[in-house]
One Martini backbone bead per residue (centre of mass of N, CA, C, O) as a GRO file, in nm:
protein
  335
    1MET     BB    1  20.338  12.704  13.962
    2LYS     BB    2  20.215  12.657  13.654
    3HIS     BB    3  20.091  12.868  13.401
    4PHE     BB    4  19.837  12.833  13.155
    5ARG     BB    5  19.770  12.944  12.865
    6SER     BB    6  19.610  13.007  12.614
    7GLU     BB    7  19.634  12.964  12.285
    8TYR     BB    8  19.604  13.259  12.219
    9ALA     BB    9  19.807  13.377  12.423
   10PHE     BB   10  20.049  13.216  12.330
   11GLN     BB   11  20.039  13.308  12.028
   12LYS     BB   12  20.048  13.617  12.073
   13TYR     BB   13  20.358  13.603  12.195
   14LYS     BB   14  20.481  13.501  11.952
   15PRO     BB   15  20.750  13.609  11.774
   16HIS     BB   16  20.725  13.433  11.496
   17LEU     BB   17  20.458  13.591  11.452
   18ASN     BB   18  20.294  13.770  11.257
   19TRP     BB   19  20.029  13.984  11.209
   20ARG     BB   20  19.873  13.812  11.003
   21GLN     BB   21  19.856  13.548  11.166
   22ARG     BB   22  19.711  13.669  11.413
   23VAL     BB   23  19.451  13.762  11.267
   24ALA     BB   24  19.366  13.483  11.158
   25ARG     BB   25  19.334  13.348  11.438
   26PHE     BB   26  19.118  13.544  11.552
   27PHE     BB   27  18.904  13.484  11.294
   28LYS     BB   28  18.864  13.203  11.357
   29LYS     BB   29  18.644  12.956  11.350
   30LYS     BB   30  18.444  12.802  11.561
   31GLN     BB   31  18.365  12.500  11.714
   32TYR     BB   32  18.044  12.339  11.745
   33THR     BB   33  17.845  12.161  11.985
   34VAL     BB   34  17.559  11.971  12.028
   35GLN     BB   35  17.368  11.961  12.324
   36THR     BB   36  17.167  11.766  12.510
   37THR     BB   37  16.883  11.838  12.697
   38PRO     BB   38  16.666  11.825  12.915
   39SER     BB   39  16.348  11.853  12.941
   40SER     BB   40  16.144  12.086  13.096
   41PHE     BB   41  15.885  11.875  13.097
   42GLY     BB   42  15.989  11.564  13.140
   43TYR     BB   43  16.019  11.409  12.877
   44GLN     BB   44  16.106  11.069  12.756
   45THR     BB   45  15.892  11.086  12.526
   46ASN     BB   46  15.672  11.113  12.282
   47PRO     BB   47  15.397  11.324  12.323
   48PHE     BB   48  15.245  11.232  12.034
   49LYS     BB   49  15.221  10.950  12.122
   50PRO     BB   50  15.003  10.712  12.159
   51GLN     BB   51  14.851  10.572  12.409
   52LYS     BB   52  14.765  10.316  12.578
   53LYS     BB   53  14.499  10.143  12.646
   54SER     BB   54  14.301  10.054  12.864
   55GLY     BB   55  14.133   9.780  12.984
   56LYS     BB   56  13.850   9.909  13.031
   57ARG     BB   57  13.809  10.015  12.742
   58LYS     BB   58  13.812   9.742  12.598
   59ILE     BB   59  13.568   9.621  12.743
   60ALA     BB   60  13.363   9.833  12.645
   61TYR     BB   61  13.389   9.769  12.343
   62VAL     BB   62  13.303   9.474  12.354
   63ILE     BB   63  13.023   9.523  12.472
   64PHE     BB   64  12.917   9.705  12.244
   65LEU     BB   65  12.951   9.499  12.010
   66ALA     BB   66  12.767   9.282  12.130
   67LEU     BB   67  12.507   9.452  12.142
   68LEU     BB   68  12.496   9.519  11.839
   69ALA     BB   69  12.471   9.226  11.738
   70ILE     BB   70  12.209   9.159  11.888
   71TRP     BB   71  12.035   9.381  11.759
   72ILE     BB   72  12.064   9.287  11.463
   73ALA     BB   73  11.952   9.000  11.505
   74CYS     BB   74  11.672   9.089  11.594
   75LEU     BB   75  11.594   9.240  11.332
   76ALA     BB   76  11.638   8.983  11.141
   77TYR     BB   77  11.463   8.738  11.319
   78ILE     BB   78  11.215   8.873  11.387
   79PRO     BB   79  10.885   8.825  11.284
   80TYR     BB   80  10.783   9.124  11.281
   81PHE     BB   81  10.994   9.181  11.014
   82SER     BB   82  10.836   8.982  10.834
   83ILE     BB   83  10.726   8.928  10.523
   84ASN     BB   84  10.345   8.859  10.497
   85LYS     BB   85  10.255   9.102  10.291
   86VAL     BB   86  10.099   9.142   9.958
   87LEU     BB   87  10.017   9.415   9.749
   88TYR     BB   88   9.808   9.480   9.458
   89PHE     BB   89   9.822   9.721   9.180
   90GLY     BB   90   9.674   9.724   8.847
   91LEU     BB   91   9.533   9.454   8.798
   92ASN     BB   92   9.374   9.290   8.503
   93ASN     BB   93   9.536   9.049   8.326
   94THR     BB   94   9.701   8.957   8.554
   95SER     BB   95   9.773   8.712   8.762
   96ARG     BB   96   9.785   8.713   9.099
   97ASP     BB   97   9.898   8.430   9.157
   98GLU     BB   98  10.143   8.442   8.968
   99ILE     BB   99  10.290   8.693   9.091
  100ASN     BB  100  10.295   8.591   9.384
  101ARG     BB  101  10.462   8.335   9.335
  102PHE     BB  102  10.710   8.477   9.218
  103VAL     BB  103  10.787   8.652   9.465
  104TYR     BB  104  10.812   8.425   9.678
  105ASP     BB  105  11.010   8.224   9.533
  106ASN     BB  106  11.246   8.459   9.474
  107PHE     BB  107  11.233   8.646   9.772
  108LEU     BB  108  11.063   8.507  10.042
  109ASN     BB  109  11.133   8.162  10.013
  110LYS     BB  110  11.421   8.118  10.076
  111LYS     BB  111  11.663   7.869  10.141
  112SER     BB  112  11.797   8.027  10.425
  113TRP     BB  113  11.972   8.181  10.691
  114LEU     BB  114  11.897   8.425  10.557
  115PRO     BB  115  11.691   8.726  10.584
  116TYR     BB  116  11.519   8.789  10.304
  117ARG     BB  117  11.220   8.877  10.439
  118ASN     BB  118  11.322   9.118  10.562
  119TYR     BB  119  11.259   9.445  10.576
  120PHE     BB  120  11.579   9.539  10.569
  121PHE     BB  121  11.660   9.317  10.317
  122VAL     BB  122  11.472   9.392  10.105
  123ASN     BB  123  11.494   9.421   9.744
  124THR     BB  124  11.311   9.625   9.544
  125GLU     BB  125  11.476   9.655   9.282
  126LYS     BB  126  11.489   9.353   9.206
  127ILE     BB  127  11.187   9.307   9.186
  128GLN     BB  128  11.130   9.507   8.958
  129GLN     BB  129  11.316   9.382   8.743
  130ALA     BB  130  11.184   9.098   8.740
  131LEU     BB  131  10.894   9.189   8.660
  132ASN     BB  132  10.971   9.323   8.388
  133LYS     BB  133  11.077   9.052   8.259
  134LYS     BB  134  10.820   8.862   8.308
  135PHE     BB  135  10.625   9.104   8.250
  136ALA     BB  136  10.378   9.321   8.088
  137PHE     BB  137  10.515   9.618   8.183
  138GLU     BB  138  10.546   9.969   8.213
  139PHE     BB  139  10.512   9.967   8.539
  140VAL     BB  140  10.708   9.946   8.853
  141ALA     BB  141  10.630   9.946   9.217
  142VAL     BB  142  10.821   9.887   9.517
  143ILE     BB  143  10.693   9.904   9.855
  144LYS     BB  144  10.770   9.956  10.182
  145LYS     BB  145  10.580   9.861  10.481
  146PHE     BB  146  10.569   9.918  10.794
  147PRO     BB  147  10.702   9.605  10.902
  148ASN     BB  148  10.542   9.364  10.682
  149GLN     BB  149  10.513   9.514  10.381
  150LEU     BB  150  10.405   9.499  10.033
  151ASN     BB  151  10.387   9.723   9.748
  152VAL     BB  152  10.241   9.661   9.419
  153ASP     BB  153  10.276   9.877   9.140
  154VAL     BB  154  10.102   9.865   8.823
  155LYS     BB  155  10.142   9.886   8.453
  156GLU     BB  156   9.997   9.770   8.188
  157LYS     BB  157  10.061   9.628   7.876
  158ILE     BB  158   9.922   9.693   7.561
  159SER     BB  159   9.935   9.426   7.284
  160THR     BB  160   9.627   9.345   7.270
  161ILE     BB  161   9.323   9.222   7.114
  162ILE     BB  162   8.973   9.192   7.059
  163TYR     BB  163   8.812   8.987   6.818
  164ASP     BB  164   8.504   9.056   6.625
  165ASN     BB  165   8.308   8.881   6.360
  166GLY     BB  166   8.006   8.784   6.474
  167LYS     BB  167   8.099   8.477   6.590
  168LYS     BB  168   8.389   8.531   6.720
  169TYR     BB  169   8.653   8.524   6.961
  170PHE     BB  170   8.975   8.689   6.955
  171LEU     BB  171   9.328   8.702   6.996
  172LEU     BB  172   9.537   8.972   6.912
  173ASP     BB  173   9.820   9.079   6.812
  174SER     BB  174  10.020   9.341   6.699
  175GLY     BB  175  10.027   9.186   6.399
  176GLY     BB  176   9.730   9.023   6.355
  177THR     BB  177   9.735   8.755   6.513
  178ALA     BB  178   9.571   8.462   6.600
  179ILE     BB  179   9.639   8.331   6.933
  180LYS     BB  180   9.325   8.309   7.042
  181TYR     BB  181   9.050   8.143   7.149
  182LEU     BB  182   8.756   8.227   7.331
  183LYS     BB  183   8.450   8.265   7.186
  184ASP     BB  184   8.130   8.275   7.123
  185VAL     BB  185   7.870   8.425   7.004
  186GLU     BB  186   7.584   8.534   7.146
  187SER     BB  187   7.244   8.584   7.119
  188HIS     BB  188   7.221   8.845   7.312
  189GLU     BB  189   7.406   9.020   7.096
  190PHE     BB  190   7.132   9.037   6.951
  191ALA     BB  191   6.926   9.285   6.783
  192LEU     BB  192   6.633   9.420   6.689
  193LYS     BB  193   6.612   9.626   6.392
  194ILE     BB  194   6.410   9.906   6.303
  195THR     BB  195   6.354  10.058   5.982
  196THR     BB  196   6.250  10.366   5.832
  197THR     BB  197   6.114  10.452   5.508
  198SER     BB  198   6.062  10.679   5.238
  199ALA     BB  199   5.840  10.659   4.949
  200SER     BB  200   5.737  10.722   4.644
  201SER     BB  201   5.482  10.709   4.454
  202LEU     BB  202   5.413  10.592   4.139
  203LEU     BB  203   5.128  10.757   4.094
  204SER     BB  204   5.237  10.976   4.307
  205GLY     BB  205   5.439  11.256   4.387
  206THR     BB  206   5.307  11.324   4.685
  207SER     BB  207   5.296  11.055   4.795
  208THR     BB  208   5.378  10.846   5.076
  209ALA     BB  209   5.566  10.558   5.190
  210ALA     BB  210   5.625  10.340   5.450
  211LEU     BB  211   5.930  10.161   5.521
  212ALA     BB  212   6.003   9.847   5.679
  213THR     BB  213   6.301   9.727   5.841
  214SER     BB  214   6.466   9.422   5.954
  215THR     BB  215   6.742   9.372   6.185
  216PHE     BB  216   7.036   9.226   6.306
  217GLU     BB  217   7.221   9.357   6.575
  218HIS     BB  218   7.551   9.375   6.680
  219SER     BB  219   7.668   9.367   7.034
  220PRO     BB  220   7.911   9.363   7.237
  221ASP     BB  221   7.985   9.212   7.553
  222TYR     BB  222   8.214   9.387   7.713
  223LYS     BB  223   8.186   9.318   8.012
  224LYS     BB  224   8.211   9.009   7.991
  225ILE     BB  225   8.474   8.994   7.832
  226ASN     BB  226   8.655   9.148   8.040
  227LYS     BB  227   8.596   8.953   8.277
  228LEU     BB  228   8.704   8.686   8.137
  229PHE     BB  229   8.983   8.814   7.956
  230GLY     BB  230   9.013   9.112   8.004
  231ILE     BB  231   9.137   9.447   7.960
  232TYR     BB  232   9.057   9.495   7.633
  233PRO     BB  233   9.031   9.582   7.329
  234ILE     BB  234   8.738   9.603   7.118
  235ILE     BB  235   8.659   9.463   6.790
  236TYR     BB  236   8.414   9.515   6.537
  237ASP     BB  237   8.370   9.324   6.243
  238GLN     BB  238   8.135   9.381   5.976
  239ARG     BB  239   8.256   9.184   5.740
  240ASN     BB  240   8.254   8.876   5.825
  241PHE     BB  241   8.514   8.737   5.875
  242ASP     BB  242   8.709   8.477   5.888
  243ALA     BB  243   8.867   8.293   6.163
  244ALA     BB  244   9.184   8.161   6.298
  245ILE     BB  245   9.420   7.999   6.431
  246LYS     BB  246   9.717   8.159   6.328
  247GLN     BB  247   9.612   8.386   6.175
  248GLU     BB  248   9.714   8.623   5.956
  249ASN     BB  249   9.617   8.940   5.898
  250VAL     BB  250   9.338   9.022   6.015
  251LEU     BB  251   9.490   9.287   6.093
  252PRO     BB  252   9.648   9.562   6.081
  253SER     BB  253   9.900   9.691   6.273
  254GLU     BB  254   9.818   9.994   6.251
  255LEU     BB  255   9.531   9.954   6.360
  256ILE     BB  256   9.607   9.838   6.637
  257SER     BB  257   9.774  10.080   6.731
  258ALA     BB  258   9.539  10.284   6.721
  259ILE     BB  259   9.354  10.144   6.923
  260ILE     BB  260   9.548  10.156   7.166
  261THR     BB  261   9.584  10.462   7.173
  262TRP     BB  262   9.285  10.533   7.223
  263TYR     BB  263   9.235  10.363   7.474
  264LYS     BB  264   9.448  10.493   7.658
  265ALA     BB  265   9.356  10.788   7.636
  266MET     BB  266   9.064  10.754   7.740
  267THR     BB  267   9.142  10.623   8.013
  268GLU     BB  268   9.368  10.827   8.129
  269GLN     BB  269   9.213  11.117   8.059
  270GLY     BB  270   8.887  11.098   8.111
  271MET     BB  271   8.680  11.151   7.869
  272ALA     BB  272   8.613  10.833   7.838
  273LYS     BB  273   8.457  10.515   7.817
  274PRO     BB  274   8.539  10.245   7.652
  275LYS     BB  275   8.391   9.981   7.474
  276PHE     BB  276   8.406   9.980   7.139
  277PHE     BB  277   8.496   9.890   6.813
  278VAL     BB  278   8.422   9.990   6.464
  279ILE     BB  279   8.432   9.813   6.143
  280ASP     BB  280   8.388   9.831   5.767
  281ASN     BB  281   8.611  10.037   5.647
  282LEU     BB  282   8.942  10.112   5.612
  283ASN     BB  283   8.893  10.404   5.462
  284SER     BB  284   8.647  10.536   5.654
  285GLY     BB  285   8.715  10.429   5.934
  286MET     BB  286   8.619  10.468   6.287
  287ILE     BB  287   8.438  10.345   6.570
  288LEU     BB  288   8.372  10.480   6.904
  289LYS     BB  289   8.242  10.341   7.179
  290ILE     BB  290   8.080  10.495   7.453
  291ASP     BB  291   7.958  10.624   7.776
  292LYS     BB  292   7.754  10.764   7.567
  293SER     BB  293   7.520  10.905   7.340
  294TRP     BB  294   7.787  10.914   7.182
  295HIS     BB  295   8.030  10.906   6.916
  296ILE     BB  296   8.342  10.822   6.748
  297LEU     BB  297   8.519  10.953   6.464
  298PHE     BB  298   8.807  10.806   6.300
  299GLN     BB  299   9.144  10.808   6.149
  300PRO     BB  300   9.399  10.571   6.162
  301LYS     BB  301   9.586  10.699   5.925
  302ASN     BB  302   9.619  10.925   6.090
  303ASN     BB  303   9.687  11.140   6.341
  304ASN     BB  304   9.604  11.036   6.653
  305GLU     BB  305   9.710  11.252   6.848
  306ALA     BB  306   9.571  11.492   6.711
  307GLN     BB  307   9.278  11.389   6.743
  308ILE     BB  308   9.283  11.373   7.051
  309ASN     BB  309   9.349  11.674   7.105
  310THR     BB  310   9.102  11.788   6.965
  311LEU     BB  311   8.892  11.656   7.144
  312LYS     BB  312   8.994  11.781   7.412
  313GLU     BB  313   8.942  12.085   7.324
  314ILE     BB  314   8.619  12.069   7.234
  315LEU     BB  315   8.446  11.939   7.461
  316PRO     BB  316   8.392  12.198   7.650
  317THR     BB  317   8.220  12.350   7.387
  318ILE     BB  318   8.041  12.094   7.341
  319LYS     BB  319   7.709  11.907   7.262
  320PRO     BB  320   7.677  11.609   7.183
  321GLN     BB  321   7.432  11.350   7.059
  322GLN     BB  322   7.581  11.142   6.839
  323TYR     BB  323   7.859  11.289   6.725
  324VAL     BB  324   8.223  11.286   6.645
  325ASP     BB  325   8.418  11.419   6.373
  326LEU     BB  326   8.789  11.352   6.293
  327ARG     BB  327   8.864  11.280   5.971
  328TYR     BB  328   8.925  11.611   5.864
  329GLY     BB  329   9.127  11.722   6.044
  330GLU     BB  330   9.051  12.046   6.142
  331LYS     BB  331   8.776  11.940   6.081
  332VAL     BB  332   8.479  11.945   6.284
  333TYR     BB  333   8.212  11.721   6.355
  334TRP     BB  334   7.872  11.753   6.489
  335LYS     BB  335   7.544  11.620   6.657
   0.00000   0.00000   0.00000
């Protein structure tokens, strides 16, 4: 039986190969092939590939989703969470019925199968934006109160004043135009005022005689006016000018702006409660009657904010009995 040697051994002893050829064959690189062997862990598929969920787990997920949908539907449609009460705060001149009708018609009584008036679905930001566009408000805050209430807190913007010429009351806009007739001045708003003066006798320079004069003085019934027509600043013009509906420039717009500035500052800062303003001469300033035994004189043509700050600074240190005069810049007089 013939024995076959390996290729290397066969070629090793071939006499026709010289030593260089034999060395080259010895160092020739061998070819290797990679063979796959079964995994020692026994995996036949990718161990990192997610396995299919069992049928029981799918059923559990379906039941969970169904219960979640039922719970959301209950929150959305149960009457307990339906907004049925709206409270308003800060309304003085705006009609409560008008703003309430606007809120319900546009946000709470929409005809739809969607639960727009539900506590969890009511959009307070949209209500605030709509109220700011519809009404003259400086500030609006709509707050939900669990489980079925809305609180609407507003701050009204003052852009008009009530003008009293001693005969009639008108509503003036910010430009000084009479936009509405309100009512006539009533007789009880006039009071008899008696003033006494002393005069030297013509025959004797030492003796004096007392002279008494009587006049009817008008004082606006500010409480009744504000109750009937809203809480607006009231100005009494002692010049007795006539006014009519749509008449322009009844008062300068700068004067109306100053009146509104003073009215807001006195009301919001709590220094005093304003009653009404009095004007006799546009150049001599204005009188502000307040709920004190004294009144305030100021110059609307000057810096009104500065005059208000000055009054605020000196009030804790003085005790006026008749007036405080702020018309002369940094110099303040009181009596």
